[in-house]
C-alpha positions in Angstrom: 0.7 -4.8 -9.6 0.8 -1.2 -10.7 4.2 0.6 -11.2 4.3 4.3 -10.2 6.9 6.7 -11.4 7.0 9.5 -8.9 9.6 12.2 -8.4 11.4 12.6 -5.1 9.1 15.6 -4.4 6.1 13.5 -5.1 7.4 10.7 -2.9 7.7 13.3 -0.1 4.1 14.4 -0.7 3.0 10.7 -0.6 4.7 10.0 2.7 3.2 13.2 4.2 -0.2 12.4 2.9 -0.1 8.9 4.4 1.3 10.1 7.7 1.6 7.5 10.4 -1.4 5.6 9.0 -3.7 6.3 12.0 -5.9 8.8 10.1 -7.3 8.9 6.6 -4.6 10.2 4.2 -4.6 13.9 3.5 -5.4 15.3 0.1 -2.6 16.8 -2.0 -2.3 19.2 -4.8 -0.7 16.6 -7.1 -3.0 14.3 -9.2 -0.4 11.5 -9.4 0.3 11.5 -5.7 -3.5 11.3 -5.0 -3.7 8.4 -7.3 -0.8 6.6 -5.6 -2.5 7.2 -2.2 -5.7 5.7 -3.6 -3.7 2.6 -4.8 -2.2 2.2 -1.3 -5.5 2.7 0.5 -7.5 0.5 -1.8 -5.2 -2.5 -1.2 -7.5 -5.0 -2.8 -6.3 -3.9 -6.2 -9.6 -2.5 -7.3 -8.3 0.9 -8.4 -9.1 2.0 -12.0 -6.3 3.0 -14.4 -4.9 6.5 -13.8 -7.0 9.2 -15.4 -5.4 12.6 -14.8 -8.6 14.5 -15.8 -10.5 12.9 -12.9 -7.8 13.7 -10.4 -7.4 17.3 -11.5 -11.2 17.7 -11.2 -11.0 16.2 -7.7 -8.3 18.7 -6.7 -10.3 21.6 -8.0 -13.4 20.4 -6.2 -11.4 20.1 -3.0 -10.0 23.6 -3.4 -13.6 25.0 -3.9 -14.8 23.1 -0.8 -11.8 24.5 1.3 -12.5 28.0 0.1 -16.2 27.7 1.2 -15.4 26.2 4.6 -12.5 28.4 5.4 
């Protein structure tokens, strides 16, 4: 079991990203929140250890994609 230390603001982002669970979670601008979402979604425990560099790169790639698609 992974222990996550998130601030109150990060917890709010996590709740907003998950929503009501009927859709795929939304992407956030916070690498730790995105990792926590991955841990929740990947409930079989097969989530690699947190690597901030990968999550920051993911956020940058998502921003680029959003800019291109408007």
